[in-house]
MARBA-3410 file (N, C-alpha, C, O; in Angstrom, 1 decimal):
239
62.7,-55.9,92.3,62.0,-54.8,93.1,62.7,-53.5,92.5,62.0,-52.6,92.1 ~ 64.0,-53.5,92.4,64.5,-52.3,91.7,63.9,-52.1,90.5,63.4,-51.0,90.3 ~ 63.8,-52.9,89.6,63.2,-52.8,88.1,61.7,-52.3,88.3,61.3,-51.5,87.5 ~ 61.1,-52.7,89.2,59.5,-52.2,89.2,59.6,-50.9,89.6,58.7,-50.2,89.0 ~ 60.5,-50.3,90.6,60.4,-48.9,90.8,61.1,-48.1,89.8,60.9,-46.8,89.9
61.8,-48.5,88.9,62.2,-47.7,87.8,61.2,-47.5,86.7,61.0,-46.5,86.1 ~ 60.5,-48.7,86.6,59.2,-48.7,85.7,58.2,-47.7,86.2,57.6,-47.0,85.4 ~ 57.9,-47.7,87.5,57.0,-46.9,88.1,57.4,-45.3,87.9,56.5,-44.5,87.7 ~ 58.8,-45.0,87.9,59.2,-43.7,87.8,59.1,-43.2,86.4,58.9,-42.0,86.1 ~ 59.4,-44.1,85.4,59.2,-43.9,84.1,57.7,-43.5,83.6,57.4,-42.6,82.9
56.8,-44.3,84.2,55.4,-43.9,84.0,54.9,-42.9,84.4,53.9,-42.4,83.8 ~ 55.4,-42.3,85.7,55.1,-41.0,86.2,55.5,-39.8,85.2,54.7,-39.0,84.8 ~ 56.8,-40.0,84.9,57.3,-39.0,83.9,56.4,-38.9,82.8,56.0,-37.7,82.6 ~ 56.2,-39.9,82.0,55.3,-40.0,80.8,53.8,-39.2,81.1,53.3,-38.3,80.3 ~ 53.2,-39.5,82.2,52.0,-38.7,82.6,52.3,-37.2,82.7,51.6,-36.4,82.1
53.4,-36.8,83.4,53.8,-35.4,83.4,54.0,-34.7,82.1,53.7,-33.5,82.0 ~ 54.5,-35.3,81.2,54.9,-35.0,79.9,53.6,-34.8,79.1,53.3,-33.9,78.4 ~ 52.7,-35.9,79.2,51.4,-35.8,78.4,50.6,-34.6,78.9,50.0,-33.9,78.0 ~ 50.6,-34.3,80.3,49.8,-33.4,80.7,50.3,-32.0,80.4,49.5,-31.0,80.3 ~ 51.7,-31.8,80.4,52.4,-30.6,79.9,52.1,-30.3,78.6,51.6,-29.2,78.3
52.3,-31.4,77.6,52.1,-31.2,76.1,50.5,-30.8,75.9,50.2,-30.0,75.0 ~ 49.5,-31.5,76.6,48.1,-31.1,76.4,48.0,-29.6,76.8,47.3,-28.9,76.0 ~ 48.5,-29.3,77.9,48.3,-27.9,78.3,48.9,-27.0,77.3,48.3,-25.9,77.0 ~ 50.0,-27.2,76.8,50.4,-26.1,75.8,49.8,-26.1,74.4,49.9,-25.2,73.6 ~ 49.1,-27.3,74.2,48.3,-27.5,73.0,47.1,-26.7,73.1,46.7,-26.0,72.1
46.3,-26.6,74.3,45.4,-25.8,74.8,45.5,-24.5,74.4,44.7,-23.9,73.6 ~ 46.7,-24.1,75.0,47.1,-22.5,75.1,47.3,-22.1,73.8,47.0,-21.0,73.4 ~ 47.9,-23.0,73.0,48.2,-22.4,71.6,46.6,-22.4,70.8,46.3,-21.6,69.9 ~ 45.8,-23.2,71.2,44.5,-23.4,70.4,43.8,-21.9,70.8,43.2,-21.2,70.0 ~ 44.0,-21.8,72.0,43.2,-20.5,72.6,43.7,-19.2,71.9,43.0,-18.3,71.4
45.2,-19.1,71.8,45.9,-18.0,71.1,45.5,-17.9,69.8,45.4,-16.7,69.3 ~ 45.2,-19.0,69.1,44.8,-18.9,67.4,43.3,-18.4,67.5,42.9,-17.6,66.6 ~ 42.5,-19.0,68.5,41.1,-18.3,68.4,41.1,-16.7,68.5,40.6,-16.0,67.6 ~ 41.9,-16.3,69.7,42.0,-15.1,70.0,42.5,-14.2,68.7,41.9,-13.2,68.4 ~ 43.5,-14.6,68.1,44.0,-13.9,66.9,43.1,-13.9,65.9,43.1,-13.0,65.1
42.2,-15.0,65.7,41.1,-14.9,64.7,40.0,-14.0,64.8,39.4,-13.6,63.9 ~ 39.5,-13.7,66.2,38.7,-12.9,66.7,39.1,-11.5,66.4,38.3,-10.8,66.0 ~ 40.3,-11.1,66.7,40.8,-9.9,66.6,40.8,-9.4,65.1,40.4,-8.3,64.7 ~ 41.3,-10.4,64.3,41.4,-10.1,62.7,40.0,-9.8,62.4,39.7,-8.8,61.7 ~ 38.8,-10.7,62.8,37.4,-10.4,62.4,37.0,-9.1,62.8,36.2,-8.4,62.1
37.5,-8.7,64.0,36.9,-7.4,64.5,37.6,-6.2,63.7,37.0,-5.2,63.3 ~ 39.0,-6.4,63.3,39.5,-5.4,62.5,38.8,-5.1,61.1,38.6,-3.9,60.7 ~ 38.5,-6.5,60.5,37.7,-6.5,59.3,36.4,-5.7,59.3,36.0,-5.0,58.4 ~ 35.6,-6.0,60.6,34.3,-5.3,60.4,34.5,-3.9,60.8,33.7,-3.1,60.3 ~ 35.5,-3.4,61.5,35.8,-2.1,61.8,36.1,-1.2,60.5,35.6,-0.1,60.2
37.1,-1.9,59.7,37.5,-1.5,58.4,36.4,-1.1,57.4,36.4,-0.1,56.7 ~ 35.4,-2.3,57.4,34.2,-2.1,56.4,33.1,-1.0,56.9,32.5,-0.3,56.1 ~ 33.1,-0.9,58.3,32.2,0.3,58.6,32.7,1.5,58.4,32.0,2.5,58.2 ~ 34.0,1.6,58.4,34.7,3.1,58.2,34.6,3.4,56.6,34.8,4.6,56.3 ~ 34.3,2.4,55.7,34.2,2.7,54.4,32.7,3.2,54.0,32.5,3.6,52.9
31.8,3.0,54.8,30.4,3.3,54.2,30.1,4.7,54.7,30.7,5.2,55.7 ~ 29.2,5.1,53.8,28.8,6.6,54.1,28.0,6.7,55.5,27.3,5.8,56.0 ~ 28.4,7.9,55.8,27.8,8.1,57.2,26.4,8.3,57.1,25.8,8.9,56.1 ~ 25.7,7.6,58.1,24.1,7.6,58.3,23.7,8.8,58.9,24.1,9.1,60.0 ~ 22.8,9.7,58.2,22.3,10.8,58.9,21.1,10.5,59.7,20.1,9.8,59.2
21.1,11.0,60.8,19.8,10.7,61.9,19.1,11.9,61.9,19.6,13.0,62.0 ~ 17.8,11.8,61.7,16.9,13.2,61.8,16.5,13.4,63.2,16.0,12.3,63.7 ~ 16.5,14.3,63.8,16.2,14.3,65.2,15.0,15.1,65.1,14.5,15.2,66.2 ~ 14.4,15.8,64.2,13.1,16.6,64.3,12.2,16.3,62.9,12.7,15.8,61.9 ~ 11.0,16.8,63.1,10.1,16.5,61.9,10.5,17.6,60.7,10.5,17.3,59.5
10.9,18.5,61.2,11.2,19.8,60.4,12.5,19.3,59.4,12.4,19.7,58.2 ~ 13.5,18.5,59.9,14.5,18.2,59.0,14.0,17.1,58.1,14.4,17.1,56.9 ~ 13.0,16.2,58.5,12.5,15.0,57.7,11.7,15.8,56.5,12.0,15.4,55.4 ~ 10.8,16.8,56.8,10.1,17.5,55.7,11.0,18.2,54.7,10.6,18.1,53.5 ~ 12.0,18.8,55.0,13.0,19.5,54.3,13.5,18.7,53.4,13.5,19.2,52.3
14.2,17.4,53.6,14.7,16.5,52.8,13.6,16.0,51.6,13.9,15.9,50.4 ~ 12.5,15.7,52.2,11.4,15.2,51.3,10.8,16.1,50.1,10.3,15.7,49.1 ~ 10.8,17.6,50.7,10.4,18.5,49.5,11.4,18.7,48.5,12.6,18.8,48.8 ~ 11.0,18.7,47.2,12.0,18.8,45.9,12.5,20.0,46.0,11.9,20.8,46.7 ~ 13.7,20.3,45.3,14.6,21.5,45.3,13.8,22.1,44.1,12.9,21.6,43.4
14.3,23.4,43.8,13.7,24.2,42.8,14.3,23.7,41.4,13.7,23.8,40.3 ~ 15.3,23.1,41.4,15.9,22.5,40.0,15.0,21.3,39.6,14.7,21.0,38.4 ~ 14.5,20.7,40.5,13.8,19.5,40.5,12.4,19.9,40.1,11.7,19.2,39.4 ~ 11.9,21.0,40.6,10.7,21.6,40.2,10.8,22.0,38.5,10.0,21.5,37.6 ~ 11.8,22.8,38.3,11.9,23.3,37.0,12.0,22.1,36.1,11.6,22.2,34.9
12.7,20.9,36.4,12.9,19.9,35.5,11.6,19.1,35.3,11.4,18.5,34.3 ~ 10.8,19.0,36.3,9.5,18.3,36.2,8.5,19.1,35.3,7.7,18.6,34.6 ~ 8.6,20.5,35.4,7.7,21.4,34.4,8.3,21.3,33.1,7.5,21.0,32.2 ~ 9.4,21.4,32.9,10.0,21.2,31.5,9.6,19.7,30.9,9.0,19.6,29.8 ~ 9.8,18.7,31.6,9.4,17.5,31.4,7.9,17.3,30.8,7.6,16.6,29.8
7.1,18.0,31.6,5.7,17.8,31.2,5.6,18.7,29.9,5.0,18.2,29.0 ~ 6.1,19.8,29.9,6.0,20.6,28.6,6.5,19.8,27.3,6.0,19.8,26.2 ~ 7.6,19.2,27.6,8.0,18.5,26.5,7.2,17.2,26.1,7.3,16.6,24.9 ~ 6.5,16.8,27.0,5.5,15.4,26.8,4.4,16.1,25.9,4.1,15.6,24.8 ~ 3.8,17.3,26.4,2.7,17.8,25.8,3.0,18.1,24.3,2.2,17.8,23.4
4.3,18.8,24.1,4.7,19.1,22.7,4.9,17.8,21.9,4.5,17.6,20.7 ~ 5.5,16.9,22.6,5.5,15.6,21.9,4.3,14.9,21.3,4.2,14.2,20.3 ~ 3.3,15.3,22.3,2.0,14.5,22.0,1.2,15.5,20.6,0.6,14.9,19.7 ~ 1.4,16.6,20.7,0.9,17.8,19.7,1.7,17.4,18.4,1.1,17.4,17.3 ~ 3.0,17.2,18.4,3.8,17.0,17.4,3.2,15.6,16.7,2.8,15.6,15.5
3.1,14.5,17.5,2.5,13.5,17.0,1.3,13.4,16.3,1.1,12.8,15.2 ~ 0.4,14.1,16.9,-0.9,14.5,16.2,-0.7,15.1,14.9,-1.3,14.7,13.9 ~ 0.3,16.0,14.9,0.3,16.9,13.5,1.1,15.8,12.7,0.6,15.6,11.6 ~ 2.1,15.2,12.9,2.5,14.0,12.1,1.6,13.2,11.5,1.7,13.0,10.3 ~ 0.5,12.6,12.3,-0.6,11.8,12.0,-1.5,12.5,10.8,-1.7,12.0,9.6
-1.8,13.7,11.2,-2.5,14.5,10.2,-1.9,14.8,8.8,-2.6,14.8,7.8 ~ -0.7,15.1,8.9,0.2,15.5,7.8,0.2,14.2,6.9,0.0,14.1,5.6 ~ 0.6,13.0,7.7,0.7,11.8,7.0,-0.7,11.3,6.3,-0.7,10.8,5.2 ~ -1.7,11.5,6.8,-3.1,11.4,6.2,-3.5,12.3,5.1,-4.3,11.9,4.2 ~ -3.0,13.6,5.2,-3.2,14.3,4.1,-2.1,14.1,3.0,-2.3,14.6,1.8
-1.0,13.6,3.1,-0.2,13.3,2.2,-0.3,12.0,1.3,0.1,11.9,0.1 ~ -1.0,10.9,2.1,-1.5,9.9,1.4,-2.8,10.3,0.5,-2.9,9.8,-0.7 ~ -3.6,11.1,1.0,-4.8,11.5,0.3,-4.5,12.2,-1.0,-5.1,12.0,-2.0 ~ -3.5,13.1,-0.7,-2.8,13.7,-1.9,-2.3,13.0,-3.0,-2.4,13.2,-4.1 ~ -1.6,12.0,-2.5,-1.0,11.0,-3.5,-2.1,10.3,-4.1,-2.0,10.2,-5.4
-3.0,9.8,-3.5,-4.2,8.9,-4.1,-5.0,9.8,-5.3,-5.3,9.3,-6.4 ~ -5.1,11.2,-4.8,-6.0,12.1,-5.6,-4.9,12.4,-6.8,-5.4,12.7,-7.9 ~ -3.6,12.5,-6.7,-2.8,12.8,-7.8,-2.8,11.5,-8.7,-3.0,11.6,-9.9 ~ -2.7,10.4,-8.2,-2.9,9.2,-8.9,-4.0,9.1,-9.8,-3.9,8.7,-10.9 ~ -5.3,9.5,-9.2,-6.4,9.4,-9.9,-6.6,10.3,-11.0,-7.3,10.0,-11.9
-5.9,11.6,-10.8,-5.8,12.8,-11.9,-5.0,12.1,-12.8,-5.6,11.9,-13.9 ~ -3.9,11.6,-12.6,-3.0,11.1,-13.6,-3.7,10.0,-14.6,-3.5,10.1,-15.8 ~ -4.4,9.0,-14.0,-5.0,8.2,-14.7,-6.1,8.7,-15.5,-6.3,8.2,-16.7 ~ -7.0,9.6,-14.9,-7.9,10.3,-15.9,-7.4,11.1,-16.8,-8.0,11.2,-17.8 ~ -6.1,11.8,-16.8,-5.4,12.5,-17.9,-5.0,11.4,-19.0,-5.2,11.6,-20.2
-4.4,10.4,-18.4,-3.9,9.5,-19.3,-5.1,8.8,-20.3,-4.9,8.5,-21.5 ~ -6.2,8.6,-19.5,-7.4,8.2,-20.4,-7.8,9.2,-21.3,-8.1,8.8,-22.5 ~ -7.8,10.4,-20.9,-8.2,11.4,-21.7,-7.3,11.6,-22.8,-7.6,12.0,-24.0 ~ -6.1,11.4,-22.4,-5.0,11.7,-23.8,-5.2,10.5,-24.7,-5.3,10.7,-25.9 ~ -5.3,9.4,-24.2,-5.6,8.2,-25.1,-6.9,8.3,-26.0,-6.9,8.1,-27.3
-8.0,8.7,-25.2,-9.2,9.1,-26.0,-9.1,10.2,-26.9,-9.8,10.3,-28.0 ~ -8.2,11.1,-26.5,-8.1,12.4,-27.7,-7.3,11.6,-28.9,-7.5,12.1,-30.0 ~ -6.4,10.7,-28.8,-5.7,10.3,-29.8,-6.4,9.4,-30.7,-6.2,9.3,-31.9 ~ -7.4,8.7,-30.0,-8.2,7.8,-30.8,-9.3,8.5,-31.2,-9.6,8.4,-32.4 ~ -10.1,9.3,-30.6,-11.3,10.1,-31.0,-11.2,11.7,-31.3,-12.1,12.5,-31.3
-9.9,11.9,-31.6,-9.9,13.3,-32.0,-10.1,13.6,-33.6,-10.2,14.7,-34.1 ~ -10.1,12.7,-34.3,-10.9,12.9,-35.5,-12.3,12.5,-35.6,-12.8,12.2,-36.7 ~ -13.1,12.5,-34.5,-14.4,12.1,-34.8,-15.2,13.3,-35.4,-16.3,13.0,-36.0 ~ -14.9,14.5,-35.2,-15.7,15.3,-35.9,-15.6,15.3,-37.2,-16.6,15.3,-37.9 ~ -14.3,15.3,-37.7,-13.8,15.2,-39.2,-14.7,14.1,-39.8,-15.4,14.2,-40.7
-14.5,12.8,-39.1,-15.1,11.7,-39.6,-16.6,11.7,-40.0,-17.1,11.2,-41.0 ~ -17.4,12.6,-38.9,-18.7,12.7,-39.1,-19.0,13.6,-40.2,-20.1,13.4,-40.8 ~ -18.3,14.5,-40.5,-18.3,15.5,-41.7,-18.1,14.6,-43.1,-18.7,14.9,-44.1 ~ -17.3,13.7,-43.1,-16.9,12.9,-44.2,-18.0,11.8,-44.4,-18.2,11.3,-45.5 ~ -18.7,11.4,-43.3,-19.7,10.3,-43.7,-20.8,10.8,-44.6,-21.3,10.0,-45.4
-21.2,12.1,-44.6,-22.1,12.4,-45.6,-21.6,12.5,-47.1,-22.4,12.4,-48.1 ~ -20.2,12.6,-47.2,-19.7,12.4,-48.7,-19.7,11.0,-49.2,-19.9,10.6,-50.3 ~ -19.4,10.3,-47.9,-19.6,8.6,-48.2,-20.8,8.3,-48.6,-21.0,7.4,-49.4 ~ -22.0,8.8,-48.0,-23.4,8.5,-48.4,-23.7,8.9,-49.9,-24.3,8.1,-50.6 ~ -23.2,10.0,-50.1,-23.5,10.6,-51.5,-22.9,9.8,-52.6,-23.5,9.5,-53.6
-21.5,9.3,-52.2,-21.0,8.5,-53.2,-21.7,7.2,-53.2,-21.8,6.6,-54.3 ~ -22.2,6.6,-52.0,-22.7,5.2,-52.3,-24.2,5.6,-53.0,-24.5,4.8,-53.9 ~ -24.9,6.4,-52.7,-26.0,6.5,-53.4,-25.9,6.9,-55.0,-26.7,6.5,-55.8 ~ -24.8,7.7,-55.3,-24.5,7.9,-56.9,-24.3,6.5,-57.4,-24.9,6.1,-58.4 ~ -23.3,5.8,-56.8,-23.0,4.5,-57.4,-24.2,3.4,-57.7,-24.3,2.6,-58.7
-25.1,3.6,-56.7,-26.2,2.8,-56.6,-27.3,3.2,-57.8,-28.0,2.4,-58.4 ~ -27.4,4.4,-57.9,-28.3,5.0,-58.7,-28.0,4.6,-60.2,-28.9,4.7,-61.0 ~ -26.8,4.3,-60.5,-26.6,4.1,-62.1,-27.1,2.6,-62.4,-26.7,1.6,-61.7 ~ -27.9,2.7,-63.4,-28.4,1.4,-63.9,-27.2,0.4,-64.2,-26.2,0.9,-64.7 ~ -27.3,-0.8,-64.1,-26.1,-1.8,-64.2,-26.2,-2.0,-65.7,-25.2,-2.1,-66.3
-27.3,-2.2,-66.2,-27.4,-2.6,-67.8,-26.8,-1.5,-68.5,-26.1,-1.8,-69.5 ~ -26.9,-0.3,-68.1,-26.4,0.8,-68.9,-24.8,1.1,-68.9,-24.2,2.0,-69.6 ~ -24.1,0.2,-68.0,-22.8,0.2,-68.0,-22.1,-0.8,-68.8,-21.9,-2.0,-68.5 ~ -21.8,-0.2,-70.0,-21.1,-0.9,-71.1,-20.2,-0.2,-72.0,-20.0,1.0,-71.9 ~ -19.7,-1.0,-72.8,-18.8,0.0,-73.8,-19.7,0.7,-74.8,-19.0,1.4,-75.5
-20.9,0.7,-74.9,-21.7,1.4,-75.7,-21.8,2.7,-75.4,-21.8,3.6,-76.2 ~ -21.8,2.9,-73.9,-22.1,4.1,-73.1,-20.7,4.4,-72.3,-20.7,4.3,-71.0 ~ -19.4,4.6,-73.1,-18.1,4.8,-72.4,-18.1,6.0,-71.1,-17.4,5.8,-70.1 ~ -19.0,7.2,-71.4,-18.9,8.1,-70.5,-19.4,7.7,-69.2,-18.9,8.0,-68.1 ~ -20.6,7.1,-69.3,-21.3,6.6,-68.1,-20.3,5.5,-67.3,-20.2,5.4,-66.1
-19.7,4.6,-68.2,-18.9,3.6,-67.6,-17.7,4.2,-66.9,-17.3,3.7,-65.9 ~ -17.1,5.2,-67.5,-15.9,6.1,-66.8,-16.3,6.6,-65.4,-15.7,6.4,-64.3 ~ -17.5,7.3,-65.6,-18.0,7.9,-64.6,-18.3,7.0,-63.4,-17.9,7.3,-62.2 ~ -19.0,5.9,-63.8,-19.3,4.9,-62.7,-18.1,4.1,-61.9,-18.1,3.8,-60.7 ~ -17.2,3.9,-62.8,-15.9,3.4,-62.3,-15.0,4.3,-61.6,-14.2,3.9,-60.9
-15.1,5.5,-61.7,-14.5,6.7,-61.0,-15.0,6.8,-59.8,-14.3,6.9,-58.8 ~ -16.5,6.9,-59.6,-17.1,7.0,-58.3,-16.9,5.7,-57.5,-16.8,5.9,-56.3 ~ -16.9,4.5,-58.0,-16.7,3.3,-57.2,-15.3,3.3,-56.8,-15.1,2.8,-55.6 ~ -14.3,3.8,-57.7,-12.9,3.9,-56.9,-12.7,4.9,-55.9,-11.9,4.8,-54.9 ~ -13.4,6.0,-56.0,-13.4,6.9,-55.0,-13.9,6.4,-53.7,-13.3,6.5,-52.7
-15.1,5.9,-53.9,-15.9,5.3,-52.7,-15.0,4.2,-52.1,-14.9,4.1,-50.9 ~ -14.4,3.4,-52.8,-13.6,2.3,-52.4,-12.3,2.9,-51.6,-11.8,2.3,-50.6 ~ -11.8,3.9,-52.1,-10.5,4.5,-51.6,-11.1,5.1,-50.1,-10.6,4.8,-49.0 ~ -12.0,5.8,-50.2,-12.6,6.5,-49.0,-12.7,5.6,-47.8,-12.2,5.9,-46.7 ~ -13.5,4.4,-48.2,-13.7,3.5,-47.3,-12.4,3.1,-46.7,-12.3,3.1,-45.4
-11.3,2.6,-47.5,-9.9,2.1,-47.2,-9.3,3.2,-46.1,-8.9,2.9,-45.0 ~ -9.4,4.4,-46.4,-9.1,5.4,-45.4,-9.8,5.3,-44.1,-9.1,5.2,-43.1 ~ -11.2,5.4,-44.1,-11.9,5.0,-42.9,-11.4,4.0,-42.2,-11.2,4.1,-41.0 ~ -11.1,2.9,-42.7,-10.7,1.7,-42.0,-9.3,1.7,-41.4,-9.0,1.0,-40.4 ~ -8.4,2.4,-42.2,-7.1,2.6,-41.5,-7.1,3.6,-40.3,-6.2,3.5,-39.5
-8.0,4.4,-40.2,-8.1,5.4,-39.1,-9.2,4.7,-38.0,-9.5,5.4,-37.0 ~ -9.6,3.4,-38.1,-10.5,2.8,-37.0,-12.0,3.1,-37.3,-12.8,2.6,-36.6 ~ -12.4,3.8,-38.4,-13.7,4.0,-38.8,-14.3,2.8,-39.7,-13.9,2.4,-40.8 ~ -15.4,2.2,-38.9,-16.1,1.0,-39.8,-17.5,1.1,-39.9,-18.1,1.8,-39.0 ~ -17.9,0.6,-40.8,-19.4,0.5,-41.2,-20.1,-0.6,-40.4,-19.7,-1.7,-40.1
-21.4,0.1,-40.3,-22.3,-0.9,-39.3,-23.5,-1.1,-40.2,-24.2,-0.2,-40.6 ~ -23.6,-2.3,-40.7,-24.7,-2.8,-41.7,-25.3,-4.1,-41.2,-25.0,-5.2,-41.6 ~ -26.2,-3.9,-40.1,-26.6,-5.0,-39.4,-27.9,-5.7,-40.0,-28.9,-6.0,-39.4 ~ -27.7,-6.0,-41.4,-28.8,-6.9,-42.0,-29.0,-8.3,-41.4,-28.1,-9.1,-41.3 ~ -30.0,-8.6,-41.0,-30.3,-9.9,-40.5,-29.6,-10.1,-39.3,-29.3,-11.2,-38.9
-29.3,-9.0,-38.6,-28.8,-9.2,-37.0,-29.7,-9.0,-36.2,-30.8,-8.6,-36.6 ~ -29.5,-9.2,-34.8,-30.4,-8.7,-33.8,-30.2,-7.4,-33.3,-29.1,-6.8,-33.2 ~ -31.4,-6.8,-33.1,-31.3,-5.2,-32.8,-30.4,-4.9,-31.6,-30.3,-5.6,-30.6 ~ -29.7,-3.9,-31.7,-28.6,-3.5,-30.9,-28.8,-2.1,-30.5,-28.2,-1.3,-31.1 ~ -29.6,-1.8,-29.6,-29.9,-0.2,-29.2,-28.6,0.6,-29.3,-28.8,1.8,-29.6
-27.4,0.2,-28.9,-26.3,0.8,-28.9,-25.6,1.3,-30.2,-24.8,2.2,-30.2 ~ -26.1,0.6,-31.3,-25.6,0.5,-32.6,-26.6,0.9,-33.6,-26.3,1.3,-34.8 ~ -28.0,0.8,-33.2,-29.0,0.8,-34.3,-30.0,1.7,-33.7,-30.1,1.9,-32.5 ~ -30.9,2.3,-34.5,-31.9,3.2,-34.5,-33.2,2.7,-35.1,-33.3,2.8,-36.4 ~ -34.3,2.2,-34.4,-35.4,1.6,-35.2,-36.1,2.6,-35.7,-36.3,3.6,-34.9
-36.5,2.6,-36.8,-37.6,3.6,-37.5,-38.9,2.9,-37.6,-39.9,3.6,-37.4 ~ -39.0,1.7,-37.7,-40.3,1.0,-37.8,-40.1,-0.4,-37.5,-39.0,-0.9,-37.5 ~ -41.3,-1.1,-37.3,-41.5,-2.6,-37.2,-42.5,-3.2,-38.2,-43.5,-2.6,-38.5 ~ -42.3,-4.2,-38.6,-43.0,-5.1,-39.6,-43.0,-6.5,-39.1,-42.2,-7.1,-38.3 ~ -44.4,-7.2,-39.8,-44.2,-8.5,-39.4,-43.8,-9.2,-40.6,-44.2,-8.9,-41.7
-42.8,-10.2,-40.3,-42.2,-11.2,-41.2,-42.2,-12.4,-40.8,-41.7,-12.7,-39.8 ~ -42.7,-13.2,-41.7,-42.7,-14.8,-41.4,-41.5,-15.4,-41.4,-40.6,-15.1,-42.3 ~ -41.3,-16.5,-40.4,-40.2,-17.3,-40.3,-39.0,-16.4,-39.9,-37.8,-16.8,-40.0 ~ -39.2,-15.4,-39.4,-38.1,-14.5,-38.7,-38.3,-14.2,-37.3,-39.4,-14.0,-36.8 ~ -37.1,-14.3,-36.4,-37.2,-14.1,-35.0,-37.5,-12.6,-34.8,-37.1,-11.7,-35.6
-38.2,-12.3,-33.6,-38.6,-11.0,-33.3,-37.3,-10.1,-33.0,-36.2,-10.6,-32.8 ~ -37.5,-8.7,-33.1,-36.3,-7.8,-32.9,-35.1,-8.2,-33.9,-33.9,-8.1,-33.5 ~ -35.5,-8.7,-35.0,-34.3,-8.9,-36.0,-34.4,-7.9,-37.1,-35.5,-7.6,-37.6 ~ -33.3,-7.2,-37.5,-33.1,-6.3,-38.6,-33.4,-7.0,-39.8,-32.9,-8.1,-40.2 ~ -34.4,-6.2,-40.6,-34.8,-6.9,-41.9,-34.7,-5.7,-43.1,-34.8,-6.0,-44.3
-34.5,-4.4,-42.5,-34.4,-3.2,-43.6,-33.4,-2.4,-42.9,-33.5,-2.0,-41.7 ~ -32.3,-1.9,-43.8,-31.4,-1.1,-43.3,-31.6,0.3,-44.3,-31.3,0.3,-45.5 ~ -32.2,1.5,-43.5,-32.4,2.6,-44.5,-31.0,3.4,-44.8,-30.8,4.1,-45.8 ~ -30.3,3.4,-43.6,-29.1,4.2,-43.6,-28.0,3.4,-42.9,-28.3,3.2,-41.7 ~ -26.9,3.0,-43.2,-25.7,2.4,-42.7,-25.2,3.4,-41.4,-25.1,4.6,-41.4
-24.8,2.7,-40.5,-24.2,3.4,-39.3,-22.6,3.4,-39.5,-22.2,2.7,-40.4 ~ -21.7,4.1,-38.5,-20.5,3.9,-38.6,-20.2,4.0,-36.9,-20.8,4.6,-36.0 ~ -19.1,3.3,-36.8,-18.4,3.3,-35.3,-16.7,3.7,-35.5,-16.0,3.3,-36.5 ~ -16.3,4.4,-34.4,-15.0,4.6,-34.5,-14.4,4.1,-33.2,-14.7,4.5,-32.1 ~ -13.5,3.0,-33.4,-12.8,2.3,-32.2,-13.8,1.7,-31.3,-13.6,1.8,-30.1
-14.9,1.1,-32.0,-15.9,0.6,-31.0,-16.7,1.7,-30.4,-17.6,1.3,-29.6 ~ -16.7,3.0,-30.6,-17.6,4.0,-30.3,-18.5,4.4,-31.5,-18.1,4.8,-32.5 ~ -19.9,4.2,-31.1,-20.8,4.6,-32.3,-20.8,6.0,-32.3,-21.0,6.7,-31.3 ~ -20.5,6.4,-33.8,-20.8,7.9,-33.8,-21.9,8.4,-34.9,-22.3,9.5,-35.3 ~ -22.4,6.9,-35.3,-23.7,7.3,-36.0,-24.4,5.9,-36.1,-23.9,5.0,-36.6
-25.7,5.8,-35.5,-26.4,4.6,-35.5,-27.1,4.3,-36.8,-27.5,5.1,-37.5 ~ -27.1,3.1,-37.0,-27.6,2.6,-38.2,-29.2,2.7,-38.2,-29.8,2.3,-37.2 ~ -29.9,3.2,-39.1,-31.2,3.4,-39.2,-32.0,2.2,-39.8,-32.0,2.0,-41.0 ~ -32.7,1.4,-39.0,-33.1,0.1,-39.4,-34.6,-0.2,-39.1,-35.2,0.5,-38.3 ~ -35.1,-1.0,-39.6,-36.5,-1.7,-39.5,-36.3,-3.0,-39.0,-35.5,-3.7,-39.4
-37.2,-3.3,-38.0,-37.2,-4.6,-37.3,-38.4,-5.3,-37.2,-39.5,-4.7,-37.2 ~ -38.4,-6.7,-37.1,-39.6,-7.4,-37.0,-40.4,-7.3,-35.6,-39.8,-7.1,-34.5 ~ -41.6,-7.4,-35.6,-42.2,-7.4,-34.4,-42.2,-8.6,-33.5,-42.1,-9.7,-34.0 ~ -42.2,-8.4,-32.1,-42.1,-9.2,-31.2,-43.5,-10.1,-31.1,-43.6,-10.9,-30.2
END
């Protein structure tokens, strides 16, 4: 009996201890929650204190005064507009000058090419007038050598023989000089008629010959570097 009472007392003491410990635990938890709330409030207050102050407008006049631009802003706006207009004008001028520059370059290049061609032509055909004057001399030498009877050229007639040989050598040397400077003869016998190199004097019928074929050369022609300076005088067959 005594043991049962002792055990009952022990159980009652344990209940009181549990109740006391749970109460202290709840108290501690409440203190922790209070501390956390206080810290959170302090953080919110410090954050609000660092923010810029908010200005509240009480009248429409204050609102209109803030929305209206200042004098400096107006001046800056005007200057920006002027700069934009000036930039647009300068852009147009640059485009115009660039176009003129390109046209001037193209024109100068064309002039350079024309001048280069004229210089080259002057080098090639600068002696054209001189050659034309010498053609008559070549014609006379040719007529003189052809007019000498071939049967009279012998040792029995040394003077005629020496004269013929001298004329022939002179004509040969003149033709060599002509060839060295680009002057060539045009003797189109039995060739097709070419209006760029030949001049037809007459037409005649010739059997077994194609039409427009040169059958007679009255006077040989000459060309200087593929440029005709005197057409050949010819007779052609009828078509």
